[in-house]
N, C-alpha and C positions, 0 to 999 in steps of 0.2 A: 416799248410797252413794259412797264415795271410789273414784275410778278413778286408778290410778297409770299414768303413761305408761311403756310398756315399750319399751326400746330393743333393737334387734336387735344381734347380735354385730358385724355390719358397721358399724353406726352408732357403737357404742362404740369400735371400732377406729379409725374415722375421727376421732372427737373426741380420742382419745389422741394421734394423730399431730399434729393441729392444735395442741394444748397444748405438745407437745414442740418444734414448729417455731417457736413464737414467740420463745424466746431465741436459737435458731439464726439467725433472721432479723435480730434486733437486733444480734447479733455481726457478721454480714456487713455491715450498714449502717454500723456504727461503724468497722470495718476499712477499708471502701471510702473513707469521707470522710477518714480519717487518711492513707491512701496518696495520695489526690487532693491533699491539702494539701502533702505531700512533693514531689509532681511539680511543683506550682506554684513552690514555694520553689527547687527544683533548677533550673527553667527561668529564674527571675529571677536566680539566682546565676550561671548560665552566661552570660546576656546581660551581666550586670555585669562579669564577668571578661573577656569577649571585647572589650567596648568600652573598659574602663578601660586595658588594655594599649596600645591604639591611641591613645587620647586622651592618655595620659601621654607617649607618644612624640611626638605632635604638639605638645604643650605645650612640650616641650624643643627640638624641632628644626624646628618649622613655619616660623619666620622665615627659616631658612637652607636650606630644602629646595628641590629642583627640583620642577617640575610632575609629572614621572613618579612620583617617590617619594611625593608626597602623594596622587596619584591611586591608586597601587597600594595604599597603606595603607587608604584609604577603600573601595576596591573589595574589599579582603580582608574587610571587614565584610559587604558585600552578598553575598559568596560563602557566607556562613554561612546556615543555614536560618532563623535567627531575625531577620535584618535584611533588609528588603525595599528600603529607600530611605534615602539619607543625603545631606544637603546641608550644605556648609561655606560660610559667608558671612563676609566680613571686615567688621567694624564700624569699624576704623581701617585705612587702606590703607598698611601699613608694609612695608618691605622693606630688605634689606641688600646690601652689596657682594657677599657670598657668594651670595645668591639671584640677583642679577643675572648673575653669572658662570655659575652652575649652569644657568640657563635660557637661556644663549647658547652660542655655539660656542667659547668661550674658558674653559671650566671649569678647564683646566690652568694658566691664568695667574693663579693666586691670589696670587702674590708681586708682581704689578704694581699700580701705583696707579690709582685711578679718579677721573674728573673730568667735569664738564659733563654731568650726567645730565638729559635732557630727554624730554618726551613731547608728543604732540599737544595743542594748547591746549584742544581740546574736552574732554579728560580732566581737566585741572586743572594745578595748580602743584606742584612738588616742593620740599619743605623738609627741613631736617635735624631729625630728632626727638631723637636723642641720638648718642653716639659710634658711628659706623658704621651708624646706623639712619636711614632716610629715610622720609618720609611723603608720600603724594600727597593734596593738598588738592583734592578733586574739585569739579567744576562740576555744574550742573543737567543738562547733556547727558551726563554720565558714565554709562556702562553697565557695571556690574560683571559682567554675565554674559558679556561679550566679553573675550578676552585683550588686555592693554594692552602696546603696544610702547614700549620705552624705548631711547633712543640715548645713548651715552656714549663717553668716550675712555679707553683704557688706555695707560699710558705707563711706560717703564722704560729707563734708560740711553739717553736721547735717542731711544728708539723710541716711536712713537705708532700706536695701532690704533683705528680707528673701529669700535665694536662695537654690536650690537643685541641686546636681550634681550626676551623675551616673558613677562610675568607674568600669573598668573590670580588673581583675587580672589573667585572663586566656583566651587565644585565641586558638581555634582549628579549622583548615580549611583543608578540603580535597576535592579532585576532586569527582564529582558525581559518577563516575563509580569505585571508589576505596573503598575497604573495609579494614580498618586497621587491622581487626582481621585476615585477610588472611596473613598478614605479619608474624604472629606467626607460620605459616605452614612452615615446613622445605623445602617443595618443591619449595617455592618462594625465597629461599636464593640467587639463581642466578639472580633473577629479581629485588628484592628490597634490599636496604641497609639503615640502620638507622644511622644518625649522630646527635651529640649533641653539641650545642654551648652555652657556659656560658658567661654572661655579669655581671661584677661587678660594684659597685658604692661605692666610698670611701673605697676601699679595702675590701668590703664585698660583698658576693654573692647577686646579684640583681634579674636576671631572667635566666631561662634555656630555650633554644630553641631546640626542638627536631624535626627533619625533616627526611622524608623518600624519598630516591632517587629511581626513576624509571629507571631501566636499559634496559627497553624493546626497546627503540629507538636505544640504542647502540647495543643490541643483534640483532635487525633487520638489522642494517647496517653491522654487522659482517656476518650475514647470507647472506645478499645481496652480500657482498664482496666474500664470499666463493662461492656463485653461479656464480658470474662474473668470478672468477679465474678458476672455473671448466669449464665454458663455453669457456673461452679463451684457456684453456689447451687443451680441446678436439678439439677446432677449430684449434689450432696449430698442433695437431696430424693429423687432416684431411688434412691441407695444406702440412705438411711434407709427409704425405702418398701420396698425389697427386703428389708431386715433385718426390718421389721415384718411383712411378708407371707410370710416364710420358712415359717412354720408352715402356711400355706395350700397351698404348692406341694409340701411334702414328701410328703403322702399322695397327690398326683396325679402324682408323678414318673414312675411306670410308664406312666400314660396319656399323659403329655406326650411321652415318648420314642417311644411307639408312634405318636403323632400326627405327630411329626417324620418318622419313617420313612415313614409313609403319604404325607405331604406330598411327600417326595423322590420316591417312586415315581410319584406323580401328576404331578409336574412333568416327570419323565423321559418318561412316557407322552405328556404334552401336547406336548413338543418333538418326539418321534418321530412324532407325528401332525400335524406342521406347524402347531403352535399351535392345533389343534382343541380346543375346551374339553372337559374330561372331565365327561360327564354321568352316568357310572356310578360311584358311590362307596359305600363302606361307611358305615354310621351309627356314629360314635364317640361324639359328644356333640353337644348342640345348638350350643355355641359353635364347635366344630371344623367342624361342617356349615356354619354361617354363614360361617366363614372360607373354606371351599372355594367357596361360592357367590360370595363377593367375588372370589376368584382367577379364577373363570370370567368374571366381568364385566370384570376388568382385562384378561384375555387378549383378550376380544372388542373392548374399546376399543383395545388395541394394534394389533389387526388393522385396525381402522377407520382409525387414524392412519397405518399403513403404506400402506393403499390410497390414503389422501388424498395422501400424499407422492408415490406413483406418478402419481396424477392430476395433481398440481401439476407434476410433471416433464413430463408430456405437454403440459400447457397452456403451460409455459415454452418447450418445443421449438416448439410451434405459433406462439407469439408471436415467437420469434426467427427462425425459418427458413421460415415459410409466409405467403403472401399471403392475407389474410382473405377477399377476394371470390372469387378463382378457385381457391384451394387450390393454386396453383402454388408451387414453391420460389421464394424471393425472392433479392435481390442477394447476401445473405450466402452462400447455398448456391451461387450462381453462382461467387462468388470461391473458395469451398472446392473446387469441382469444377475450377476453373482451376489451383489449387495442386496438386491431384492429378495433373493433366495435366503440370505442370512436373516433379513428382517422378518419375512413371513414364515420362516422355518420350513422351507420346502425340502422334499426328498428328491432323489434322482441320481443321475450320473453325469459326470463332466468328462469330455473327451478331447483329445488332441490328435490331429492328423497332419502329416507332412508329406508333400510330394518330393520324396527323396531323390527322384530321378530328374527333377526339374532343371538343375544346373547343367548336367550333361546334355539334356534334351535341348536346352537353349543354345548351347555351344554348337550343337550339331545341326539344328534346324532353324535357328534364328528366333528373335524375340516375338515376331508376329505370330508364328505357329505356336510358340510357347504360350502366348496369351490365349490363343484358341484352345490349347490343351487345358489351361487353368479353368476357362469358362465351362468346358465340357465336364471337367471333373466336378465343378460346382453343381452343375445340373444333375450329374449322376447321384451325388450324395443327397441332394434335395428330393430327387425322384424316389430314392429309397425311403425317405421319411414318409412320403405320400403312400407308397406301395404297402408299407408295414403299419400304416395308420398311427404314426408317431406324431400325434397332434400337438404336443408341446416340445417338439424338437427344433433346435435352431442351429444354424451353421454360421460361423464368423471367420473372417479372414484377418489375420494379424498383419503379416507382411510377407512378401515373396511367396515361399512355398508352405508357410505355416498357417494352419487353420485350427479352429476349435469348435467343439459342439457342446450343447447343453440339452440333456434329456430330462425334463421335469417329470416327476411322479411316474417313472418307469422302473421296472424291476430288472434283475440281472438276466433273467431268461430272455426278455425282449431285447436287451442290449446285445446278448450273444447272437440272437437270430439276425439282428441288423448287421453285426460284424461279419458273420458268415456270408450273408448275401452281398455285402459291399465288397468283400474280398474277391468273390467270383466276378463281380461286375468290373472291378479294377483290373483283374487279369485280362479280361476281354478288351478293355479300353487300352491297356498297355500293348496288346498285340496289334490293335488297329494303328497305334501311333509308333509302332516299331521300337518300343522301349525294351532294352535288353534285360534289365533286372526288374525287380518289383517296383511298381509305380509309386506306391505309398505305404507307409506304416502308420498304425494308429493305436491308441490306448485309451482305456476308460478307467476312471476311479469313481467310487461312490462320493456323492457330495458331502464334504466335511463341514457340517453346520457350525463347528467350533473352530474351524480353520480360518486362514486369511487368504486373500487373493494370492499373496506371494507363496504361501505354503501349498495352495492348490496347484499353482503353476509348477512348483517344484515336484510335487507328486506326479503330475501329468508327465513331466520330463522323465521321471524314473520309469513310469509305465511304458512310455514310448521306447526307451532304451531296451527294456525287456522284450518288447515286440520286435525290435530290429534283430535281436539275437535268437528269436524263436523260429520254429518252422512256419507258423502262421505269420501273417503280416499284422496281427493285432494281439493285444493283451488286455484282459479285464481283471481288475482288482475286486475281490469279493467284499460285500458289505460286512461280513463277519469279522474281517480283519481290523475294522475301525470301531466296533462296538465297545470294546474294553477301554479304548482311548476316550470315548465320550463319557463313560462312567467316571473315569479318573478325573477328568476336567471338572465335571459337575461337583464332585466331592471336594476338590481343591478350592473351587470358587466359593462353595458354602462355608468352608473353614475360614477363608480370608475375610468374608463379609461378617460372619458371626463373631470372629475374634478381633475385628478391626486391624487386621494384619496388613496395613498398607499406609503409605505416606502420600501427601499432596505437595507437589512442587508447582512453581509458577513460571511460565515461559511463553513461547510463541507470541512475541510482542507485535503489536500493531501500532504504527506511528502515523501521525498527521503529516500529510504532504507539505502543508503550509509552514508548520513550526518545527517539524521533525521530533516532536515530543511524543512520548508513549501515551496512547489513549486507552489501551487495554492489554492485559495479560490473561493467559488461559490457565485455569486450574487443571493440572496434569496428575492423575493418580499414578503412583509408582507401585507396581504389583509384581510379586515374585511367586513362582510356584514352589512346590516342595523341594525341587532340586536347585533352588536359589537362582533359577533362570528367569529372565524378565517375561512377564505375562503380557501377551498382546491385549490391548484394551478392547479391540473388536471381539476377540474370542471370549474374553471375560464377560463383556456385556451380553453377548449372545447366550452364554451359559446361565448368567444371572437371570435373564428373562425366562429361560426354559424352566428354572427351578423357583420362579416367582420371588426372587430376592432383589431384583434390580431397583425397585422403589426404595427399599431399605438402603441400598448402596447409594443411591442419589441423595437421600436424606443425609447420610453420613458425610458426603462430599460437601453439601451445602453448609452443614454445621461447621465443618473444618474451615471453609472459606469465610464464614461469618466471624469465627474466632480470629482468623488471620487479619481481617479488615479492622476488627476492634483494637488489635494490638499494634497496628501499623498505620501511620498517617499517610495514606495513599493519595496520590494525585491522579490516579487512573482507575479504571474499573476492572473487575475480575470477571472473566467469562466462565460459565459453568455449562458443560454439555449435559443434556438430559435425554433420557430414553423416552420414546413414544409411550411406553407402558406407564411412565410416571405422569406425563402431562394429561393422560386421559383417566387418571385415578382420582376420584373425588376426595378420598381420604387424604391423598397427598396434597391436593390443593388446599384443603382445610388446614392441614398441618403447616403449609407454607404461609397461609394467611396469618395464622397464630404466631409464627416465628417473626414475621415482619411487623406485626402489630406492636411488638416490644422492641423492635430494632428498625425504626423508621428511617433513621439516617443511614443505616447499613444498606438498605435496599437500593438506595440511589447509586451505590458502588457496584451493583451486581447486574450482569448481562447474561440472560439465559440463552443458550445456543441450541439450534436444531439444524441439521443438514437439510438442504433443499429437497433432496430425495426423500428423506424420512417425512418431512412436512407434507410432501405431495401425496403420500400414501393415506393421509387422513386430514384433509384440509380443514374441515369443520372443527375438528378437535384442536388443531393448531390455532385457528382463529379464536376459539373460546379461551385457550390458554393465554394468548397474547392479551386479550381484554383483561383477564384476571391479573396478570403480573403488572400491567399498567396501573391497575387499582392499587397494587402494593407499592408502586413507585419504582419498581425495577424496569429493566428494558429487555428487548429481544433482538437477537441477530439471526439472520438466515444465512447459513454458510454454504459455500460451493454451489452458488446459484447457477443453473444453466437452463436454457430454454426448452430442454427436454422434460423438465419437471413442472415449470409454470410458464404460461404465456405472459408476455411482458405486461399486458394490461391487468393481469391478476394481481400484480404487486401492490396496486393501490388498495386492494381489498384486504390485504394482510395486516396493515397498520404496523409496519416494521419500524424499528429505530435504526438498525444497521443492516446492510446487505453486503455480504462478501461474495464477489463474483468468482466463479470457477476459474482456476488458473489457465484453462484452455483458451479463455477469452482475453486474458491479460498478459500473456507472454508472446513475444515476437509480434507486437502490434505496430511497431514504428513503421513497418512497410506493408501493413495489411489493411487495405481500405475497408473491407467488410467488417473487421473487428472494430476499427475506429468508429464506423457508422453505428454499430451495435452499442458500443460503450457510450457514445453521445446520447443515444436514446435512453439508456439506463440512467445516465446522469440527469437528464431532463426529468425523468420520473422521480428520481431522488429529490431534486430541488423542488418539485411541485408538491411532494408529500413529506418533506422534512426527513428524508431517509439519508443517513450517512453512507456513502458508497465507498466500498473498500476493494482494492485489487489484491488478489491472492498470490502469494509466492513469487513476487516480482523481485528479480535480482539485477537484471540488465539495466544499466544506467539510461540507455536510450528509451527503454520501456517506461522507466520511472518518469522521465521528462515528458514523454508522450501522455502518460496518465495525468500528469499535472496540467498539461495544456488542454486536455479534454475536459478536466474538471472533477476528477475523482478526489475524494476527501482524504483518503488514507490508504496505506499499503501494508500488507503483511509480507515480509521478505524472508521468513524462516524456511 
């Protein structure tokens, strides 16, 4: 009994498509190889044309040319994408009177006679090759890679000049990123090829030109061609497939439209329910039902990824700002809190405390008990804060045995009371842990509102050293000791601003990752006090704010930058740092508007800068200022961004042009998964809102490469 194989309509349809696609595929393959051959021929012709023009010129004028003209002609070849390296070597060391003059300081004396041409004996002897052509018969010690110095006399009308000329008998030029040693590697055979051109003079070899052709541009075009053909090939397949399957979709058109409408309604409902998956759905068809099941799964996965991002953000915050053992804020938070005190002009005391006995204790009892000792010490100090009602007191752990304290808005008497109580508590704790000497020493200084973080840490160290050498285990510096210093600083700042006793320099460059070109420089005020010592910009601005002159100072900086831009043809922008006092001053904004009204082209070259922390202290003022400067045509950059100042989603509301991420997130990222995840999120925000994302203070090559792969736009590596 014969059984015929029965093919379903679907199988027959598929076989028909395959038979039709065979000639289509052959046509694409033939067209691709033909065009590929044209690209190769075009590349070879372009190389031939660009080199022949230069070589013909050299063949005519090489003998009488100057070093600069020869070098520029050869360099013009390496400027082309196709040539990576070129070397010109003399086979016979010939030169003329004209070449001697052109390579000396007497090129204009062409009508003078020349005589007694000599060079160092180690180079060789000079003989006459033909009329007006000389040759250097070299010695074994002759080095053609070095310039050769010739001495000779020029004479005319009884005048005699002793002249010197420097000739080169070898030129070697290559692109900065090209290593000619890599050419010897067999793996580069498809990328580079070496060519040699010989030039003769009077039927004798004169020079040999060796050059290396870079085929990468050609290879990229071929790769792009292949990608294009594959794209069009598969696009053709899709179109043909659509044509062949048209009969299938006509009779389900009504169902398809209904399904799309239902899909839209379901998506709207899902978004309105905060991405809660839709579990209640109508039954349309098996395929549509499966599609909605997949949609629900995708929604669930998206929620998981979003939660993971929030978790990673919390982990990153803990890594950067929290001590692992005690849970105390670390030195970074201490410095941020100090910056806040500088900005708001707080009073109070800053303290340092060190467990002097920790090293010996650890050696004696081990690290486990030492950790317990540190934790109890932390509890003791914080309990004292609570007992004495120190509501604005904070404890920080730097590292190891070193801790710091900030007492905001507290007087000297309260600090003394705390110190006496803590000293007694530490004595009792030392006895419990069998500590032989004093457990800890600590010192306090008044908050120096015109100081810097570095100067405060230095003063804390001095106070600590005094405490170590006193009967008590603490030392407190009185506020009266710093009042005179504050008055002197304020007077010095007033004189500098009113007398314009400062200069503006430009540095701290930011470069594009893609092109390595400078995209911005920062305006840097150079300030000196009465003792001709450099004035810290942080101290200066703090004092200027206190005496209400900071707006005037910012205006003077802007005027200096505008003048600089007018007199220089800049290809990059200038960053100007502003005080929060200025951007919330309406008179300052009016003045700025007036300035840019008459300097519209200048405003495009200016970027106003605000630190992330400063902006976070008055977000609405910062937003208003951003809107205003965009009206002027200028731009805004938010510097030192970290998630402690702004939530990531807040960035979209600020309308930034540039965002420079705090260096804590952009250093040592090549092996830190959490930082990479965070940076990718910031890059996505930047791409969605046309914000240029900049990494701060990146020097490690691995970090630079990682930033490039993640998608950062630029880096500052100062």
